[in-house]
Backbone bond lengths (Angstrom), bond angles and torsions (degrees), N, CA, C in turn:
res aa  C-N    CA-C-N  psi(-1)  N-CA   C-N-CA  omega(-1)  CA-C   N-CA-C  phi
1 M - - - 1.444 - - 1.515 110.36 -
2 D 1.297 113.84 132.80 1.454 119.44 -179.98 1.528 108.39 -102.12
3 E 1.325 116.48 110.70 1.458 120.65 178.45 1.518 108.69 -103.34
4 T 1.318 114.06 129.44 1.467 118.00 177.70 1.514 108.57 -99.74
5 V 1.273 116.26 137.19 1.451 122.64 179.53 1.522 107.39 -100.81
6 K 1.327 113.78 124.93 1.455 119.09 179.29 1.529 107.97 -95.28
7 I 1.291 115.95 124.70 1.458 121.47 -178.91 1.527 107.92 -88.87
8 I 1.327 114.86 126.92 1.460 120.77 -178.98 1.524 108.25 -100.29
9 N 1.312 113.80 123.94 1.451 119.93 178.75 1.526 108.32 -101.80
10 I 1.306 116.23 101.88 1.461 122.18 -176.82 1.527 110.97 -64.50
11 E 1.305 116.58 -37.28 1.471 120.73 -179.55 1.530 109.99 -60.37
12 E 1.322 116.08 -41.92 1.456 121.56 -178.99 1.530 110.62 -66.21
13 I 1.334 116.35 -43.46 1.464 120.99 -179.64 1.528 110.30 -63.56
14 M 1.322 117.53 -44.28 1.464 121.45 179.67 1.527 111.06 -63.83
15 A 1.327 116.09 -39.15 1.471 119.65 178.58 1.520 109.74 -64.12
16 E 1.331 117.22 -39.46 1.470 121.69 179.02 1.525 110.49 -65.52
17 I 1.317 117.40 -42.22 1.467 121.35 179.00 1.523 110.17 -63.91
18 K 1.330 117.37 -43.64 1.462 121.14 179.49 1.523 111.05 -63.99
19 R 1.338 116.42 -37.59 1.463 121.44 178.08 1.534 109.91 -64.27
20 D 1.353 117.30 -42.93 1.473 121.32 178.38 1.526 111.12 -63.24
21 I 1.325 116.74 -41.28 1.459 121.19 179.53 1.522 110.20 -62.50
22 K 1.316 115.90 -43.10 1.462 120.61 -179.18 1.527 110.94 -66.65
23 E 1.339 117.32 -41.99 1.467 121.69 -179.55 1.531 111.13 -65.03
24 K 1.322 116.85 -37.82 1.467 120.53 -176.95 1.521 111.96 -83.86
25 G 1.307 117.97 -8.76 1.455 121.62 174.87 1.513 114.86 78.11
26 Y 1.325 117.43 23.89 1.465 120.11 176.83 1.515 109.49 -69.83
27 K 1.345 115.18 145.49 1.451 120.47 179.15 1.520 108.99 -113.02
28 N 1.294 116.77 154.22 1.453 122.42 -179.15 1.531 109.47 -99.22
29 D 1.337 115.68 57.53 1.461 120.77 178.91 1.525 109.14 -97.53
30 E 1.317 115.01 142.03 1.457 118.95 175.81 1.516 109.15 -78.09
31 I 1.317 115.80 144.64 1.456 121.58 179.43 1.523 107.71 -105.67
32 S 1.337 116.28 131.16 1.463 119.34 177.60 1.529 108.79 -91.07
33 F 1.329 116.04 160.37 1.458 120.13 -178.75 1.519 112.24 -62.50
34 S 1.310 117.75 -30.61 1.463 120.24 -179.43 1.530 111.99 -69.23
35 D 1.354 117.44 -20.27 1.464 121.06 179.06 1.531 111.93 -80.65
36 I 1.307 117.16 -16.91 1.461 120.46 -175.01 1.517 109.40 -87.26
37 V 1.327 115.78 126.27 1.458 121.81 177.44 1.525 107.12 -94.67
38 P 1.334 117.87 124.55 1.463 118.74 -178.47 1.524 111.26 -64.41
39 A 1.338 115.08 143.72 1.461 120.29 -179.17 1.519 110.67 -70.68
40 Y 1.316 117.62 -31.91 1.460 121.89 -178.40 1.519 108.77 -128.78
41 T 1.301 115.92 146.69 1.454 119.61 172.89 1.513 106.64 -110.23
42 Y 1.306 115.41 133.06 1.451 120.71 -177.97 1.517 108.53 -103.66
43 G 1.299 115.92 131.56 1.454 120.87 178.22 1.505 109.23 -138.00
44 A 1.302 115.87 -167.82 1.463 120.25 179.23 1.522 109.49 -64.71
45 I 1.291 115.18 158.72 1.461 120.74 179.61 1.520 108.56 -61.58
46 A 1.334 116.29 125.87 1.453 120.78 -179.12 1.518 110.07 -65.85
47 H 1.300 114.84 137.67 1.455 121.76 176.60 1.532 111.94 55.72
48 S 1.324 117.19 42.40 1.468 119.83 -176.71 1.523 111.84 -63.54
49 N 1.341 118.21 -29.92 1.461 119.80 177.62 1.521 110.86 -65.59
50 I 1.309 116.85 -42.75 1.467 120.81 178.14 1.520 109.40 -65.46
51 L 1.318 116.94 -41.10 1.457 121.11 178.26 1.525 110.84 -63.12
52 D 1.327 116.83 -41.13 1.471 120.47 176.15 1.525 111.04 -58.99
53 Q 1.326 116.30 -47.30 1.464 120.71 -179.38 1.524 111.13 -62.89
54 N 1.324 116.53 -46.39 1.463 119.96 -179.90 1.519 111.78 -61.90
55 L 1.319 116.02 -38.38 1.462 120.40 179.38 1.524 110.99 -66.24
56 R 1.338 116.82 -41.83 1.468 119.82 177.46 1.531 110.82 -61.55
57 V 1.317 116.91 -43.37 1.468 120.69 178.62 1.523 109.95 -64.18
58 L 1.318 117.23 -44.75 1.465 121.24 -179.80 1.520 111.70 -58.68
59 L 1.327 116.64 -41.38 1.460 120.01 -179.25 1.531 112.78 -70.98
60 T 1.333 117.66 -16.44 1.466 119.67 178.31 1.526 113.13 -97.13
61 I 1.332 118.00 -21.34 1.470 118.82 -174.61 1.516 113.89 -113.56
62 Y 1.319 118.99 10.25 1.460 119.18 -176.78 1.528 112.64 -66.51
63 N 1.341 117.12 -20.97 1.460 120.64 -179.84 1.527 109.66 -87.12
64 V 1.326 116.68 114.67 1.455 122.52 -178.94 1.530 108.34 -97.47
65 P 1.339 118.45 124.70 1.466 118.81 178.89 1.530 111.10 -70.25
66 A 1.309 115.56 144.21 1.465 119.56 179.95 1.529 110.99 -68.30
67 Y 1.329 115.89 -34.19 1.463 120.10 -178.66 1.511 110.14 -132.98
68 R 1.306 114.91 141.44 1.466 121.26 176.32 1.524 109.38 -110.76
69 H 1.304 114.36 159.58 1.455 119.99 179.41 1.532 109.62 -62.82
70 L 1.314 116.12 134.23 1.459 121.07 -179.87 1.521 110.10 -99.33
71 E 1.311 116.17 135.96 1.465 121.10 173.66 1.513 109.01 -154.11
72 S 1.315 114.75 156.04 1.455 120.32 179.88 1.518 108.73 -151.57
73 N 1.325 117.12 140.82 1.463 122.55 179.72 1.534 111.65 -102.33
74 R 1.297 117.81 7.63 1.465 121.19 -179.30 1.537 110.42 -80.43
75 K 1.323 113.77 167.84 1.464 119.41 179.40 1.523 110.77 -64.62
76 I 1.328 115.73 -38.74 1.468 119.67 179.98 1.524 111.23 -99.30
77 G 1.327 115.69 26.11 1.462 122.10 -176.42 1.514 113.29 -59.07
78 S 1.327 117.61 -41.02 1.457 119.66 -178.95 1.521 111.31 -65.47
79 L 1.319 116.87 -34.25 1.469 121.21 176.95 1.531 110.64 -68.42
80 I 1.323 116.70 -41.44 1.471 121.79 178.41 1.527 110.04 -63.74
81 I 1.335 116.32 -44.81 1.470 120.25 179.61 1.522 110.34 -62.85
82 F 1.324 117.36 -42.11 1.466 121.24 178.41 1.540 110.51 -60.36
83 A 1.330 116.92 -44.22 1.471 121.30 179.99 1.529 110.42 -63.97
84 K 1.334 116.56 -41.57 1.468 120.16 178.93 1.530 111.27 -64.33
85 K 1.324 117.19 -38.30 1.469 120.59 178.56 1.522 110.69 -64.44
86 I 1.313 117.02 -39.74 1.470 120.19 177.75 1.527 109.98 -65.06
87 I 1.330 116.88 -43.85 1.470 120.79 179.11 1.532 109.86 -62.36
88 R 1.331 117.86 -39.82 1.466 121.30 177.36 1.517 111.35 -60.71
89 K 1.328 116.02 -44.91 1.477 119.69 179.61 1.518 111.12 -61.33
90 I 1.326 116.40 -40.04 1.469 120.81 -179.05 1.531 110.84 -67.56
91 L 1.331 117.83 -39.64 1.465 122.19 -175.13 1.530 113.84 -93.12
92 K 1.326 118.17 1.55 1.460 122.21 -176.39 1.530 112.30 -54.58
93 F 1.325 117.81 -43.83 1.467 121.41 -178.66 1.524 111.89 -62.14
94 Y 1.321 117.08 -25.78 1.456 122.16 -177.26 1.536 111.61 -92.29
95 I 1.318 116.93 -40.86 1.464 122.29 -173.64 1.532 112.56 -75.23
96 E 1.340 117.62 -46.07 1.467 120.26 -173.47 1.527 113.77 -59.73
97 P 1.346 121.19 -43.73 1.471 118.79 177.41 1.531 113.23 -63.56
98 I 1.320 116.54 -35.93 1.476 120.42 179.22 1.524 109.65 -66.13
99 V 1.330 116.46 -45.99 1.471 120.54 -179.94 1.528 109.99 -64.45
100 S 1.311 116.86 -39.88 1.471 120.80 178.54 1.529 110.76 -62.29
101 D 1.323 117.18 -45.81 1.464 120.89 177.97 1.527 111.04 -62.63
102 Q 1.339 116.03 -41.65 1.463 119.53 -179.70 1.523 110.59 -65.39
103 N 1.330 117.13 -39.41 1.466 120.30 177.30 1.520 111.04 -62.22
104 Y 1.327 116.65 -39.23 1.461 120.67 178.10 1.533 110.77 -63.10
105 V 1.328 116.29 -44.62 1.471 120.93 178.32 1.530 109.63 -63.38
106 N 1.320 117.28 -43.53 1.466 121.08 179.09 1.521 111.27 -60.38
107 K 1.350 116.20 -42.52 1.462 120.15 -179.84 1.524 110.69 -64.36
108 L 1.337 117.13 -44.22 1.470 120.22 178.46 1.525 111.10 -62.14
109 A 1.334 116.40 -43.18 1.467 120.04 -179.87 1.527 110.61 -64.06
110 A 1.332 116.61 -45.00 1.467 120.55 -178.31 1.520 111.47 -63.93
111 T 1.336 117.49 -45.01 1.465 119.28 -179.87 1.525 111.24 -69.70
112 S 1.328 117.42 -34.52 1.476 119.97 177.25 1.514 110.94 -65.49
113 I 1.317 116.60 -43.72 1.469 120.50 178.34 1.526 109.66 -62.66
114 S 1.321 116.40 -41.45 1.461 120.59 178.13 1.523 110.93 -61.92
115 D 1.326 116.55 -45.52 1.472 120.31 178.84 1.527 111.63 -62.53
116 L 1.326 116.55 -41.95 1.469 120.27 178.23 1.524 110.98 -63.26
117 Y 1.311 116.25 -41.04 1.459 120.41 179.76 1.529 110.74 -63.27
118 L 1.328 116.71 -43.79 1.462 120.10 177.81 1.524 111.20 -63.53
119 E 1.326 116.89 -38.02 1.466 121.02 177.84 1.527 110.83 -65.68
120 I 1.322 116.86 -40.50 1.465 121.21 178.58 1.526 109.73 -63.78
121 K 1.327 117.18 -43.91 1.468 120.38 178.54 1.525 110.63 -61.51
122 S 1.324 116.97 -40.58 1.466 121.29 178.49 1.522 110.72 -64.12
123 M 1.321 116.76 -43.94 1.468 120.70 179.12 1.525 110.61 -65.16
124 Q 1.343 116.80 -37.36 1.459 119.88 179.40 1.529 110.59 -63.37
125 K 1.333 116.34 -40.21 1.470 119.61 176.91 1.521 110.32 -63.33
126 S 1.329 116.27 -41.14 1.462 120.79 179.02 1.530 110.73 -64.06
127 I 1.319 116.82 -42.64 1.465 121.26 178.82 1.523 110.12 -63.08
128 D 1.338 116.58 -44.79 1.466 120.23 178.60 1.524 110.91 -59.40
129 F 1.330 116.23 -43.32 1.473 120.35 178.49 1.518 110.60 -61.71
130 M 1.341 116.55 -44.63 1.468 120.07 -178.89 1.519 111.62 -65.56
131 E 1.343 117.29 -37.65 1.464 119.67 177.65 1.519 111.07 -64.95
132 E 1.336 116.61 -40.21 1.460 119.86 176.23 1.530 110.85 -63.20
133 E 1.313 116.17 -40.54 1.465 121.00 179.67 1.531 110.40 -65.30
134 I 1.318 117.23 -40.79 1.471 121.39 177.82 1.523 109.97 -61.51
135 E 1.332 116.76 -45.54 1.467 120.31 179.21 1.525 110.57 -62.13
136 R 1.344 116.70 -41.93 1.453 120.63 179.20 1.528 110.40 -62.24
137 L 1.339 116.41 -42.85 1.470 119.94 -179.58 1.528 111.58 -69.19
138 K 1.332 117.48 -35.19 1.468 120.13 176.52 1.526 110.19 -62.77
139 K 1.343 116.46 -44.91 1.462 120.17 179.10 1.523 110.67 -63.90
140 H 1.315 115.78 -40.87 1.471 120.25 178.47 1.529 110.16 -63.07
141 N 1.319 117.42 -42.56 1.462 122.62 179.52 1.527 110.78 -65.34
142 E 1.349 117.10 -39.72 1.461 120.52 177.88 1.533 110.69 -64.74
143 N 1.315 116.64 -38.83 1.465 120.43 178.70 1.517 111.52 -65.11
144 I 1.336 116.88 -38.55 1.461 120.90 179.46 1.523 110.69 -69.04
145 T 1.326 117.52 -44.22 1.470 120.82 -177.59 1.525 112.00 -70.50
146 S 1.334 117.46 -30.36 1.464 118.69 -179.13 1.536 111.81 -81.70
147 S 1.318 117.56 -14.39 1.482 120.53 -179.63 1.494 112.15 -77.40
């Protein structure tokens, strides 16, 4: 096997980079933090009242009943209800484990969402505190530098 070794000339590469910088007109100025505009602005959770309400509802309805009350207003309604009750009895062994598993998943999802929401609220309070502290320190720093 014939392996060729490529010699890298760092001086040449640096000269090429410097030439590109000069051609493109880049300047070697330092950037201060006050010049940087943040890509995202963080604020309170949008629509937190709606989220609170939805979370309360979710925590109350996550349990799905396996069977609901049957009723019918038709002329043959009692016959339909009787047939549905027989079908329920036949399928009970199949339906109840599925509903039980689904209720378990719903409960885990609801409590996880609730926990995440509480964590987000806690982090938001921490962020608000830190922003206030930053503003206080900026004012303190301005007072020291202007004295």
